C-alpha positions, 0 to 999 in steps of 0.5 A: 655186829648185831646185838643178840642179847635177849630183849622183850618190850611191853607198853602199859597204860600206867605211869613209870613209877607204877612200872618201876615199883612192880619190876622191883617186886620179883616175887609178884611177877617172877617167883614167890620162891625168892629169898632176900630183898629184890628192890634194894640197891646193893642187896642180893636175892636168891631165886630157884625153880625146883632144883632146875634153876638156882641163882643169886642176883644183885641190884647194882644200878637204880635210876628212879622210875627210869632204869634198874640193873641186876647182876647175876652173881651165881647161877646153876642150871640142871639141864645144860652142860655149862651150868653157869651160863648166866653168871655175870649177865645183867637183867636190865629194865629201861622205863620210858613214859611217852604219850600217857603210856609207859614202855618197859624194855627188858634186856638180859645182857649176855643171854645170847642164842649160842647158850644151850639154855637160850630156847628155854630161857627165851620162852620163860622170859617172854612169858614172865615179861609179856604176861606176868610183869605186864599184868602186875603193872596194869592190874596189880596182880602178876602170875609168878611161880608159886611157892613149891616148898623147901629146898633140900638141906644139901642145897640150902648149905651149898648156897649159904641160905638161912635154914628155916 
């Protein structure tokens, strides 16, 4: 059977280390609305976009300048029936230097067309990977979601986040 996981590939004129370091800095290309460490093996960070998408993601594998694997440990969408569609899926970044360029292959393993969120997630990941992450690697400046202010007290408690 053909692999239907979401995949996006970019090629940049930077070295693998620059790409690797940029990927680990989720705040610089995905969202400024992240709590926790995004680039430390074994650590979990919390991401949210308003109240529409909340998730916890853990860095579970790191091969220096070649591969990063993140596991979605918790997830909640407010726009689909199965709010946990991303739980136990993986964000995989594979990095290969070739011909003075670096190829980054991003696969969201487990994000498949059968998921209700697939259309929205496909468009969002494409924008973040092809646009923001590529820009961050090439220019040092990405286009992440901006900080939007605090979460309401109920969500802070539910997700076990530090109260600011």
